LUMMILUM-808795 format. One record per atom (N, C-alpha, C): x, z, y; atom name; residue number from 1. Coordinates in Angstrom, 3 decimals. Example, Ala and Ser with C-alpha at 12.3 -4.5 7.8 and 13.67 -1.06 7.14 Angstrom:
<recs>
REC         px         pz         py    a     k
REC     13.190      7.800     -5.690    N     1
REC     12.300      7.800     -4.500   CA     1
REC     13.200      7.800     -3.300    C     1
REC     12.850      7.080     -2.250    N     2
REC     13.670      7.140     -1.060   CA     2
REC     12.900      7.870      0.030    C     2
</recs>
This chain:
<recs>
REC         px         pz         py    a     k
REC    116.337     46.674     27.546    N     1
REC    117.245     47.122     26.545   CA     1
REC    116.652     46.932     25.174    C     1
REC    115.365     47.125     25.073    N     2
REC    114.721     46.985     23.792   CA     2
REC    114.484     45.549     23.415    C     2
REC    115.122     44.643     24.036    N     3
REC    114.862     43.230     23.831   CA     3
REC    115.708     42.651     22.715    C     3
REC    116.134     43.461     21.803    N     4
REC    117.055     43.029     20.760   CA     4
REC    116.386     42.286     19.632    C     4
REC    115.102     42.077     19.719    N     5
REC    114.394     41.433     18.618   CA     5
REC    114.881     40.027     18.348    C     5
REC    115.508     39.394     19.303    N     6
REC    115.910     38.003     19.124   CA     6
REC    116.958     37.831     18.045    C     6
REC    117.532     38.908     17.558    N     7
REC    118.514     38.766     16.494   CA     7
REC    117.882     38.174     15.246    C     7
REC    116.566     38.285     15.106    N     8
REC    115.887     37.781     13.916   CA     8
REC    115.654     36.285     13.930    C     8
REC    115.826     35.641     15.044    N     9
REC    115.612     34.200     15.126   CA     9
REC    116.792     33.448     14.521    C     9
REC    116.573     32.230     14.136    N    10
REC    117.659     31.374     13.680   CA    10
REC    118.259     30.706     14.903    C    10
REC    119.583     30.745     15.019    N    11
REC    120.252     30.186     16.190   CA    11
REC    120.970     28.907     15.810    C    11
REC    120.555     27.809     16.415    N    12
REC    121.245     26.542     16.228   CA    12
REC    121.958     26.136     17.508    C    12
REC    121.354     26.436     18.640    N    13
REC    121.917     26.070     19.928   CA    13
REC    122.807     27.199     20.440    C    13
REC    123.861     26.877     21.165    N    14
REC    124.726     27.922     21.690   CA    14
REC    124.058     28.743     22.788    C    14
REC    123.077     28.173     23.512    N    15
REC    122.379     28.902     24.561   CA    15
REC    120.886     28.783     24.319    C    15
REC    120.179     29.920     24.448    N    16
REC    118.742     29.943     24.191   CA    16
REC    118.056     30.689     25.325    C    16
REC    116.752     30.480     25.392    N    17
REC    115.951     31.145     26.411   CA    17
REC    114.581     31.445     25.820    C    17
REC    114.026     32.599     26.183    N    18
REC    112.680     32.972     25.770   CA    18
REC    112.117     33.951     26.787    C    18
REC    110.840     34.298     26.645    N    19
REC    110.209     35.307     27.496   CA    19
REC    109.522     36.320     26.596    C    19
REC    109.586     37.585     27.016    N    20
REC    108.912     38.649     26.287   CA    20
REC    108.083     39.481     27.257    C    20
REC    107.052     40.086     26.701    N    21
REC    106.221     41.011     27.469   CA    21
REC    106.323     42.384     26.800    C    21
REC    106.542     43.413     27.613    N    22
REC    106.599     44.785     27.121   CA    22
REC    105.187     45.341     27.162    C    22
REC    104.693     45.825     26.010    N    23
REC    103.326     46.342     25.908   CA    23
REC    103.193     47.673     26.646    C    23
REC    101.994     47.942     27.203    N    24
REC    101.786     49.186     27.956   CA    24
REC    101.918     50.458     27.120    C    24
REC    101.799     50.367     25.795    N    25
REC    101.939     51.569     24.968   CA    25
REC    103.406     51.887     24.658    C    25
REC    104.318     51.147     25.250    N    26
REC    105.750     51.449     25.122   CA    26
REC    106.062     52.710     25.918    C    26
REC    107.183     53.344     25.578    N    27
REC    107.563     54.576     26.277   CA    27
REC    109.051     54.600     26.592    C    27
REC    109.351     55.110     27.769    N    28
REC    110.709     55.486     28.134   CA    28
REC    110.587     56.926     28.619    C    28
REC    111.241     57.844     27.918    N    29
REC    111.135     59.266     28.244   CA    29
REC    112.545     59.817     28.482    C    29
REC    112.706     60.491     29.603    N    30
REC    113.957     61.177     29.901   CA    30
REC    113.709     62.656     29.635    C    30
REC    114.527     63.234     28.779    N    31
REC    114.360     64.638     28.410   CA    31
REC    115.637     65.403     28.727    C    31
REC    115.445     66.611     29.195    N    32
REC    116.585     67.448     29.505   CA    32
REC    116.243     68.910     29.326    C    32
REC    117.223     69.737     29.573    N    33
REC    117.028     71.181     29.451   CA    33
REC    117.613     71.872     30.670    C    33
REC    117.133     73.075     30.890    N    34
REC    117.714     73.957     31.890   CA    34
REC    118.169     75.204     31.147    C    34
REC    118.733     76.152     31.857    N    35
REC    119.142     77.384     31.201   CA    35
REC    117.943     78.248     30.789    C    35
REC    116.704     77.859     31.178    N    36
REC    115.516     78.634     30.803   CA    36
REC    114.396     77.804     30.173    C    36
REC    114.481     76.477     30.218    N    37
REC    113.341     75.668     29.800   CA    37
REC    113.780     74.255     29.434    C    37
REC    112.811     73.434     29.027    N    38
REC    113.014     72.010     28.777   CA    38
REC    112.099     71.224     29.710    C    38
REC    112.428     69.953     29.932    N    39
REC    111.549     69.096     30.720   CA    39
REC    111.582     67.680     30.161    C    39
REC    110.504     66.945     30.395    N    40
REC    110.445     65.519     30.046   CA    40
REC    109.824     64.763     31.205    C    40
REC    110.332     63.589     31.442    N    41
REC    109.799     62.690     32.458   CA    41
REC    109.472     61.376     31.759    C    41
REC    108.205     60.998     31.780    N    42
REC    107.728     59.812     31.079   CA    42
REC    107.513     58.685     32.069    C    42
REC    107.954     57.492     31.700    N    43
REC    107.775     56.331     32.565   CA    43
REC    106.462     55.638     32.237    C    43
REC    105.709     55.265     33.263    N    44
REC    104.454     54.553     33.098   CA    44
REC    104.753     53.058     32.981    C    44
REC    104.821     52.556     31.762    N    45
REC    105.148     51.147     31.545   CA    45
REC    103.968     50.222     31.790    C    45
REC    102.809     50.761     32.146    N    46
REC    101.687     49.896     32.511   CA    46
REC    102.008     49.119     33.778    C    46
REC    102.980     49.606     34.546    N    47
REC    103.414     48.905     35.756   CA    47
REC    104.264     47.678     35.430    C    47
REC    104.701     47.535     34.185    N    48
REC    105.594     46.455     33.765   CA    48
REC    104.769     45.256     33.294    C    48
REC    104.052     44.619     34.202    N    49
REC    103.166     43.509     33.865   CA    49
REC    103.878     42.181     33.661    C    49
REC    104.916     41.949     34.431    N    50
REC    105.575     40.647     34.411   CA    50
REC    106.386     40.456     33.135    C    50
REC    106.375     39.243     32.587    N    51
REC    107.241     38.989     31.430   CA    51
REC    108.709     38.986     31.860    C    51
REC    109.567     39.242     30.895    N    52
REC    111.014     39.266     31.134   CA    52
REC    111.613     38.014     30.505    C    52
REC    112.328     37.238     31.308    N    53
REC    112.978     36.025     30.819   CA    53
REC    114.358     36.385     30.275    C    53
REC    114.641     35.932     29.075    N    54
REC    115.916     36.227     28.426   CA    54
REC    116.725     34.962     28.247    C    54
REC    117.991     35.039     28.564    N    55
REC    118.944     33.980     28.246   CA    55
REC    120.012     34.610     27.375    C    55
REC    120.332     33.966     26.272    N    56
REC    121.301     34.538     25.363   CA    56
REC    122.116     33.455     24.699    C    56
REC    123.253     33.863     24.155    N    57
REC    124.207     32.959     23.545   CA    57
REC    124.716     33.627     22.270    C    57
REC    124.653     32.919     21.169    N    58
REC    125.111     33.484     19.909   CA    58
REC    126.602     33.239     19.734    C    58
REC    127.308     34.295     19.427    N    59
REC    128.723     34.218     19.050   CA    59
REC    128.795     34.589     17.579    C    59
REC    129.966     34.538     17.002    N    60
REC    130.089     34.782     15.562   CA    60
REC    129.649     36.183     15.146    C    60
REC    129.930     37.195     15.959    N    61
REC    129.585     38.553     15.555   CA    61
REC    128.621     39.256     16.506    C    61
REC    128.193     38.576     17.582    N    62
REC    127.297     39.191     18.558   CA    62
REC    126.369     38.152     19.165    C    62
REC    125.254     38.650     19.689    N    63
REC    124.383     37.838     20.534   CA    63
REC    124.581     38.387     21.946    C    63
REC    125.062     37.548     22.841    N    64
REC    125.351     37.961     24.209   CA    64
REC    124.185     37.600     25.117    C    64
REC    123.763     38.546     25.967    N    65
REC    122.641     38.323     26.875   CA    65
REC    123.138     38.186     28.296    C    65
REC    122.483     37.353     29.066    N    66
REC    122.861     37.139     30.461   CA    66
REC    121.990     37.935     31.428    C    66
REC    120.702     38.041     31.157    N    67
REC    119.800     38.637     32.142   CA    67
REC    118.707     39.484     31.512    C    67
REC    118.983     40.151     30.433    N    68
REC    117.984     40.972     29.732   CA    68
REC    117.940     42.352     30.372    C    68
REC    117.182     42.459     31.454    N    69
REC    117.169     43.707     32.207   CA    69
REC    115.751     44.203     32.409    C    69
REC    115.589     45.495     32.204    N    70
REC    114.329     46.178     32.449   CA    70
REC    114.560     47.069     33.659    C    70
REC    113.833     46.814     34.748    N    71
REC    113.982     47.611     35.964   CA    71
REC    112.814     48.588     36.031    C    71
REC    113.151     49.867     36.087    N    72
REC    112.154     50.924     36.105   CA    72
REC    112.091     51.532     37.502    C    72
REC    110.939     51.433     38.141    N    73
REC    110.751     51.979     39.483   CA    73
REC    110.689     53.499     39.373    C    73
REC    111.552     54.191     40.071    N    74
REC    111.665     55.646     39.954   CA    74
REC    110.350     56.373     40.196    C    74
REC    109.519     55.869     41.106    N    75
REC    108.251     56.530     41.425   CA    75
REC    107.270     56.530     40.257    C    75
REC    107.522     55.736     39.233    N    76
REC    106.612     55.661     38.085   CA    76
REC    106.962     56.674     36.992    C    76
REC    107.972     57.519     37.192    N    77
REC    108.278     58.593     36.252   CA    77
REC    107.381     59.786     36.559    C    77
REC    106.772     60.349     35.528    N    78
REC    105.936     61.541     35.675   CA    78
REC    106.563     62.667     34.872    C    78
REC    106.948     63.723     35.575    N    79
REC    107.598     64.868     34.931   CA    79
REC    106.627     66.028     34.719    C    79
REC    105.352     65.826     35.018    N    80
REC    104.343     66.836     34.718   CA    80
REC    103.851     67.649     35.898    C    80
REC    104.356     67.439     37.070    N    81
REC    103.893     68.185     38.240   CA    81
REC    104.521     67.649     39.505    C    81
REC    103.856     67.883     40.602    N    82
REC    104.299     67.346     41.879   CA    82
REC    105.695     67.848     42.274    C    82
REC    105.955     69.136     42.103    N    83
REC    107.251     69.695     42.517   CA    83
REC    108.393     69.142     41.668    C    83
REC    108.212     69.085     40.351    N    84
REC    109.287     68.576     39.493   CA    84
REC    109.453     67.066     39.680    C    84
REC    108.357     66.345     39.957    N    85
REC    108.473     64.910     40.260   CA    85
REC    109.325     64.708     41.511    C    85
REC    109.082     65.539     42.524    N    86
REC    109.859     65.441     43.773   CA    86
REC    111.342     65.731     43.499    C    86
REC    111.610     66.771     42.712    N    87
REC    112.994     67.103     42.370   CA    87
REC    113.659     65.960     41.608    C    87
REC    112.913     65.347     40.693    N    88
REC    113.455     64.242     39.901   CA    88
REC    113.770     63.044     40.796    C    88
REC    112.882     62.749     41.755    N    89
REC    113.122     61.646     42.691   CA    89
REC    114.361     61.914     43.544    C    89
REC    114.536     63.153     43.965    N    90
REC    115.731     63.512     44.732   CA    90
REC    116.989     63.368     43.881    C    90
REC    116.921     63.798     42.624    N    91
REC    118.061     63.680     41.720   CA    91
REC    118.488     62.222     41.576    C    91
REC    117.516     61.314     41.429    N    92
REC    117.801     59.887     41.249   CA    92
REC    118.146     59.169     42.553    C    92
REC    118.084     59.896     43.658    N    93
REC    118.360     59.319     44.987   CA    93
REC    117.445     58.121     45.244    C    93
REC    116.152     58.345     45.022    N    94
REC    115.152     57.285     45.074   CA    94
REC    115.079     56.590     46.426    C    94
REC    115.244     57.330     47.511    N    95
REC    115.160     56.685     48.832   CA    95
REC    116.171     55.560     48.971    C    95
REC    117.382     55.776     48.468    N    96
REC    118.436     54.769     48.586   CA    96
REC    118.476     53.824     47.379    C    96
REC    118.117     54.323     46.197    N    97
REC    118.172     53.549     44.951   CA    97
REC    116.834     53.707     44.223    C    97
REC    115.837     52.872     44.542    N    98
REC    114.474     53.079     44.029   CA    98
REC    114.246     52.707     42.559    C    98
REC    115.260     52.192     41.867    N    99
REC    115.066     51.762     40.481   CA    99
REC    116.197     52.249     39.580    C    99
REC    115.827     52.419     38.315    N   100
REC    116.798     52.623     37.241   CA   100
REC    116.847     51.304     36.483    C   100
REC    118.034     50.825     36.163    N   101
REC    118.179     49.562     35.444   CA   101
REC    118.696     49.777     34.032    C   101
REC    118.048     49.140     33.070    N   102
REC    118.492     49.128     31.676   CA   102
REC    118.769     47.677     31.330    C   102
REC    120.029     47.350     31.091    N   103
REC    120.416     45.963     30.864   CA   103
REC    121.043     45.819     29.482    C   103
REC    120.470     44.934     28.678    N   104
REC    121.011     44.648     27.358   CA   104
REC    122.167     43.676     27.520    C   104
REC    123.347     44.051     27.001    N   105
REC    124.532     43.210     27.108   CA   105
REC    124.764     42.392     25.844    C   105
REC    124.650     43.050     24.682    N   106
REC    124.873     42.346     23.420   CA   106
REC    124.180     43.076     22.278    C   106
REC    123.989     42.344     21.199    N   107
REC    123.447     42.882     19.951   CA   107
REC    124.355     42.411     18.826    C   107
REC    124.684     43.324     17.945    N   108
REC    125.415     42.956     16.739   CA   108
REC    124.389     42.904     15.611    C   108
REC    123.995     41.711     15.190    N   109
REC    122.916     41.586     14.209   CA   109
REC    123.244     42.310     12.902    C   109
REC    122.239     42.983     12.337    N   110
REC    122.460     43.695     11.078   CA   110
REC    122.360     42.749      9.892    C   110
REC    122.718     43.260      8.738    N   111
REC    122.483     42.473      7.520   CA   111
REC    120.980     42.471      7.252    C   111
REC    120.536     41.618      6.368    N   112
REC    119.106     41.418      6.128   CA   112
REC    118.385     42.683      5.665    C   112
REC    119.058     43.604      5.004    N   113
REC    118.399     44.792      4.466   CA   113
REC    118.467     46.004      5.398    C   113
REC    118.955     45.837      6.624    N   114
REC    119.067     46.944      7.570   CA   114
REC    118.076     46.789      8.708    C   114
REC    117.630     47.916      9.258    N   115
REC    116.771     47.874     10.435   CA   115
REC    117.484     48.443     11.663    C   115
REC    118.687     48.986     11.479    N   116
REC    119.453     49.522     12.606   CA   116
REC    120.365     48.433     13.159    C   116
REC    120.424     48.364     14.491    N   117
REC    121.279     47.378     15.137   CA   117
REC    122.169     48.073     16.166    C   117
REC    123.411     47.621     16.264    N   118
REC    124.323     48.109     17.296   CA   118
REC    124.101     47.275     18.549    C   118
REC    123.970     47.958     19.679    N   119
REC    123.724     47.265     20.942   CA   119
REC    124.660     47.799     22.018    C   119
REC    124.956     46.947     22.977    N   120
REC    125.684     47.347     24.175   CA   120
REC    124.715     47.292     25.333    C   120
REC    124.636     48.362     26.098    N   121
REC    123.719     48.425     27.233   CA   121
REC    124.453     48.903     28.465    C   121
REC    123.958     48.449     29.599    N   122
REC    124.446     48.941     30.882   CA   122
REC    123.281     49.672     31.531    C   122
REC    123.523     50.900     31.938    N   123
REC    122.498     51.698     32.589   CA   123
REC    122.936     51.941     34.020    C   123
REC    122.024     51.693     34.946    N   124
REC    122.328     51.887     36.363   CA   124
REC    121.362     52.927     36.924    C   124
REC    121.938     54.042     37.385    N   125
REC    121.163     55.130     37.981   CA   125
REC    121.809     55.491     39.306    C   125
REC    121.008     55.566     40.347    N   126
REC    121.476     55.954     41.683   CA   126
REC    122.652     55.099     42.144    C   126
REC    122.613     53.817     41.796    N   127
REC    123.634     52.882     42.244   CA   127
REC    124.910     52.882     41.420    C   127
REC    124.999     53.690     40.376    N   128
REC    126.196     53.779     39.532   CA   128
REC    125.863     53.213     38.156    C   128
REC    126.687     52.283     37.682    N   129
REC    126.481     51.642     36.380   CA   129
REC    127.488     52.161     35.364    C   129
REC    126.999     52.379     34.157    N   130
REC    127.841     52.779     33.036   CA   130
REC    127.434     51.968     31.813    C   130
REC    128.407     51.656     30.962    N   131
REC    128.158     50.872     29.754   CA   131
REC    128.228     51.788     28.539    C   131
REC    127.292     51.576     27.610    N   132
REC    127.219     52.389     26.398   CA   132
REC    127.045     51.490     25.185    C   132
REC    127.565     51.962     24.063    N   133
REC    127.294     51.323     22.777   CA   133
REC    126.464     52.325     21.990    C   133
REC    125.362     51.863     21.417    N   134
REC    124.486     52.754     20.667   CA   134
REC    123.856     52.001     19.512    C   134
REC    123.104     52.717     18.715    N   135
REC    122.417     52.126     17.580   CA   135
REC    120.919     52.365     17.758    C   135
REC    120.131     51.318     17.579    N   136
REC    118.678     51.410     17.717   CA   136
REC    118.008     50.892     16.460    C   136
REC    116.816     51.389     16.221    N   137
REC    116.002     50.934     15.089   CA   137
REC    115.119     49.792     15.578    C   137
REC    115.037     48.724     14.804    N   138
REC    114.223     47.567     15.185   CA   138
REC    113.293     47.211     14.034    C   138
REC    111.990     47.140     14.321    N   139
REC    110.977     46.784     13.331   CA   139
REC    110.285     45.518     13.814    C   139
REC    110.250     44.493     12.982    N   140
REC    109.628     43.220     13.358   CA   140
REC    108.425     42.897     12.487    C   140
REC    107.713     43.908     12.014    N   141
REC    106.613     43.644     11.090   CA   141
REC    105.459     42.886     11.742    C   141
REC    104.961     43.323     12.867    N   142
REC    103.868     42.643     13.551   CA   142
REC    104.408     42.070     14.856    C   142
REC    104.514     42.908     15.853    N   143
REC    105.262     42.556     17.049   CA   143
REC    106.641     43.174     16.864    C   143
REC    107.397     43.250     17.915    N   144
REC    108.729     43.809     17.809   CA   144
REC    108.692     45.219     18.383    C   144
REC    109.180     46.182     17.645    N   145
REC    109.248     47.563     18.124   CA   145
REC    110.698     48.020     18.013    C   145
REC    111.225     48.480     19.118    N   146
REC    112.595     48.974     19.160   CA   146
REC    112.529     50.432     19.590    C   146
REC    113.220     51.301     18.857    N   147
REC    113.247     52.690     19.302   CA   147
REC    114.589     53.333     18.991    C   147
REC    114.870     54.346     19.791    N   148
REC    116.117     55.074     19.635   CA   148
REC    116.331     56.014     20.802    C   148
REC    117.430     56.741     20.756    N   149
REC    117.746     57.726     21.788   CA   149
REC    119.187     57.546     22.240    C   149
REC    119.374     57.577     23.548    N   150
REC    120.707     57.538     24.161   CA   150
REC    120.969     58.887     24.812    C   150
REC    122.161     59.406     24.623    N   151
REC    122.553     60.652     25.274   CA   151
REC    123.471     60.304     26.438    C   151
REC    123.107     60.793     27.628    N   152
REC    123.858     60.517     28.857   CA   152
REC    124.231     61.823     29.541    C   152
REC    125.154     61.724     30.464    N   153
REC    125.511     62.872     31.314   CA   153
REC    125.212     62.495     32.763    C   153
REC    124.557     63.399     33.472    N   154
REC    124.264     63.162     34.888   CA   154
REC    125.554     62.926     35.669    C   154
REC    126.594     63.667     35.330    N   155
REC    127.867     63.531     36.049   CA   155
REC    128.490     62.150     35.879    C   155
REC    128.157     61.431     34.788    N   156
REC    128.650     60.062     34.621   CA   156
REC    128.133     59.139     35.717    C   156
REC    127.009     59.509     36.319    N   157
REC    126.394     58.699     37.369   CA   157
REC    126.583     59.342     38.740    C   157
REC    127.567     60.229     38.822    N   158
REC    127.901     60.928     40.062   CA   158
REC    126.716     61.703     40.609    C   158
REC    125.899     62.239     39.689    N   159
REC    124.753     63.055     40.062   CA   159
REC    125.074     64.509     39.759    C   159
REC    124.688     65.381     40.662    N   160
REC    124.914     66.805     40.449   CA   160
REC    123.639     67.412     39.890    C   160
REC    123.766     68.116     38.774    N   161
REC    122.611     68.755     38.154   CA   161
REC    121.972     69.714     39.152    C   161
REC    120.651     69.562     39.371    N   162
REC    119.987     70.408     40.369   CA   162
REC    119.952     71.884     39.969    C   162
REC    119.911     72.735     40.994    N   163
REC    119.760     74.181     40.814   CA   163
REC    118.529     74.599     41.606    C   163
REC    117.775     75.530     41.061    N   164
REC    116.568     76.034     41.726   CA   164
REC    116.605     77.550     41.752    C   164
REC    115.752     78.122     42.582    N   165
REC    115.617     79.577     42.715   CA   165
REC    116.971     80.235     42.972    C   165
REC    117.638     79.769     44.030    N   166
REC    118.931     80.309     44.457   CA   166
REC    119.994     80.211     43.364    C   166
REC    119.910     79.150     42.565    N   167
REC    120.905     78.900     41.535   CA   167
REC    120.634     79.585     40.211    C   167
REC    119.514     80.312     40.105    N   168
REC    119.211     81.001     38.843   CA   168
REC    118.761     80.039     37.753    C   168
REC    118.176     78.906     38.136    N   169
REC    117.768     77.890     37.165   CA   169
REC    118.607     76.653     37.423    C   169
REC    119.316     76.180     36.385    N   170
REC    120.195     75.021     36.532   CA   170
REC    119.903     74.014     35.425    C   170
REC    119.790     72.750     35.803    N   171
REC    119.587     71.670     34.847   CA   171
REC    120.915     71.369     34.165    C   171
REC    120.882     71.227     32.839    N   172
REC    122.086     70.891     32.090   CA   172
REC    122.517     69.460     32.389    C   172
REC    123.800     69.196     32.301    N   173
REC    124.362     67.885     32.619   CA   173
REC    123.912     66.811     31.634    C   173
REC    123.699     67.176     30.384    N   174
REC    123.332     66.195     29.357   CA   174
REC    121.826     65.959     29.342    C   174
REC    121.443     64.667     29.331    N   175
REC    120.036     64.281     29.203   CA   175
REC    119.925     63.255     28.085    C   175
REC    118.721     63.090     27.588    N   176
REC    118.461     62.106     26.536   CA   176
REC    117.414     61.118     27.033    C   176
REC    117.655     59.846     26.742    N   177
REC    116.698     58.797     27.075   CA   177
REC    116.124     58.291     25.752    C   177
REC    114.826     58.547     25.540    N   178
REC    114.133     58.106     24.326   CA   178
REC    113.394     56.811     24.635    C   178
REC    113.629     55.782     23.838    N   179
REC    112.996     54.477     24.031   CA   179
REC    112.097     54.146     22.856    C   179
REC    110.899     53.716     23.143    N   180
REC    110.019     53.100     22.147   CA   180
REC    109.392     51.910     22.862    C   180
REC    109.911     50.727     22.583    N   181
REC    109.446     49.530     23.273   CA   181
REC    108.729     48.616     22.292    C   181
REC    107.466     48.333     22.580    N   182
REC    106.665     47.386     21.831   CA   182
REC    106.695     46.080     22.632    C   182
REC    107.124     44.999     21.998    N   183
REC    107.254     43.741     22.717   CA   183
REC    106.675     42.588     21.918    C   183
REC    106.328     41.545     22.659    N   184
REC    105.884     40.313     22.009   CA   184
REC    106.452     39.134     22.770    C   184
REC    106.812     38.098     22.041    N   185
REC    107.314     36.882     22.667   CA   185
REC    106.132     36.086     23.192    C   185
REC    106.293     35.513     24.380    N   186
REC    105.201     34.709     24.955   CA   186
REC    105.659     33.289     25.182    C   186
</recs>
């Protein structure tokens, strides 16, 4: 999803291809709340060693992507403890759907003086895909850094918010996905 840096390139050909590597200091954090507390689950992006191949096509008002997908293995999320990690894996239905998918669909390039870009993304959790339009910050000073936050609802993915301690503790339906992706073209 954070692969929107290609908007800065000059496009002459209708179809382009490149490869990017996501740096290990990148972060994907899922944050939520319960009726008594907050929680965060951080993804270990050190597992993301392979480069990602991108195919894209420039249109007049958008850059369309064909295969810009980041697949996150559910077991690599750390929520801070064994019990909450187990609960999180159950919530994501990891046995049947071992990955969360973040797929970049399009980017609407900003004007030269802006760092915010509108993007279309498809998120797949527990086998259910939903499309979102959001705005992300993109910095291309050294490498490419993309960051922003998406607000999602568990119920959008047909997931039921977990309850613990005989229903006294309940996870709220709304969660936030915080992205900070450091990338470089290879």
